[in-house]
N, C-alpha and C positions, 0 to 999 in steps of 0.2 A: 775555761773562760779566758777570752783574750781581752787585754787591757791596752788601750792606746796611751802612750806616754804623752804628757802635755807638750803641745807645740811641735809635735813630730809626727811622722808617718810610720814610726816604729812601733811594733807591738810585741808583747810577750805573753805567754800563757802559764798560769800556775800549774797546768797539767803537763807542761814541758819540762818542769824541774825534775831532777832525778828523785825517785822514790826509794828510800832505803830498802835493802833486801828484806823480804818478808812482810813489808807494809803495803804492798799493792792491794787495793780494795777487791774484795770478793763480792760484796753486795753494796750497792750505792742507791740511796734514796734521793730523789729530786722533787721538791715541792715547787709547783709553779712551772711545770715542764712544757706548757704550751706557749709561754712567753718567749721573747727573743733570747733573754739571758739563760733561762732554764733549758730551752731547746739547744742552745749552743753548748751548754755544759754537758748535756746528755750526749751530743755528738762527739765532743772531745773525750768523754769517758769511753765511749765505744771505740774510738780510734786508738787511744792510748792503752786501754786495758780491755782488750777484746774478750777476755775470760770472765770479766765482772758481770754479775747479774744486775740488771737495772730495774728499779721500782720507781715508776713515775706517778706523781700525784698531780691532778689537774682538775679544774672546774669542769671542763668538757673533755674527758679522756678520748671521746670518739674523734676528736680533731687532731690527736697525736699521730705522727707518722709511724709507719711500721719500722721496727728496728730489730736487728739480730741481738741476741743475748738479753732479750726482755724477760724479766721475771713476771711482771704484771703491771697493769695500769689501774689506778684507783681514783674514783671520783672524789674530789676534795674541794671544799669551799672554805677558805680561810675566814670568812665572815660569819660562819655558823659553828659555834662551839660543839654542839652535839654531832655535827657532821665530822668535825676534826676527830672526836673520840671514836666515831664509827670507823673512819679511815685508818686510824692507828690500830684499832682492833683487828683489822684485816691483815696487818703486817705479820702476825704470828709472833712466835718467840725466837725466831732465828736472828742471829747477830746482823746488824747493819754496820758496815765499816765506815762509810762516809755519808753524811747528810748535808745536802746543799739546799738552802732555802732561797728561792728566787721569786718570792711573792712580794707584793707591795703595790703602792699606788704612786705612780710617777707624776701624773697630771690628770686633770679633769676639767669640767666646766668651771671657768673662772680661776683655775689654779694651774700653774706650770712649775 
């Protein structure tokens, strides 16, 4: 994820920071992978950790771009609790090293 510093054109990425030896992720889950922030995080994980397996959760997984190192895409609707349980059930019992939640509501009709 790239963050712009206030009042500057300089940016830095949390993924560009050194990762201590042995702590590089092997399996990364990204919820909200079709949004701008989630998609950017997925791209940065692929660039920085090409050996990591990526699990992407999205309301419309068919809209996700093809990527290398993909473990799977799972349909996920944050507004439906039973759907959340079903999506989590599809993850299996394998360890997930990093979880990035990029879901939310930034603006809508009458609210910004």
